[in-house]
N, C-alpha and C positions, 0 to 999 in steps of 0.2 A: 244067846248070841243073836245079834240082829243081822238080817239079810243085807246084801249089797244094794245100795240105792243106784238108780240109773242117773247118769250125768244129765242134769237138766240145765238148760240155759237160763241165766238170770233174766228177769223181766227187763226188756229194753236192750238186751245184749244181742248184737248182730252175729249171725252165723258166718263162718268163713266161707269164701266162694269155693274153695277146693274140697269142702266137706261133702258136698253132694255132686261134685264134678265127675262125670263119666268120660273115659277116654278109650279109644279103640286100641287094642293090643298092638296092631300094626304100627300105629303112630309111636308108641313107646319103644318098640323094637327098632324102628328107623332112627330115632334119636339116640338110643343106646348104642347102636352100631357106629354112628358118627362119633360119639364120645369115646368109645373104646378104640376106634381106629386112630383118633387124634392123639390118644395118650398111651398107645401100646408101644412095646419095644420091637416086636416082630409081628407085622400085619398078617403074615400067612398063618401063624399059630392062633392069633386072635380070631381070624375068620373061621378057622377050623373049630374053635371052641364055641363060637356063636352059632355055627351051623349045627354042631353036635347037640347043643342045648335046645335049639329050635326043633330038631327032629324028635327029641325026647317029648316035647309037648305037642307034637303033630303039626308043627309050623314049618313051612319051607322057606 
């Protein structure tokens, strides 16, 4: 049985910009909160869930 090959880019193939993109967790959380609040049924419960999960990961 052969081992797995690493995915190599073909010669001349461009890498996608988000392949190496680093983003701060705070920015992701801020956008996620806005999205959840815009699409939730009950904002109070949504904020409780967001705060609960943030506390789980040591984020306030």
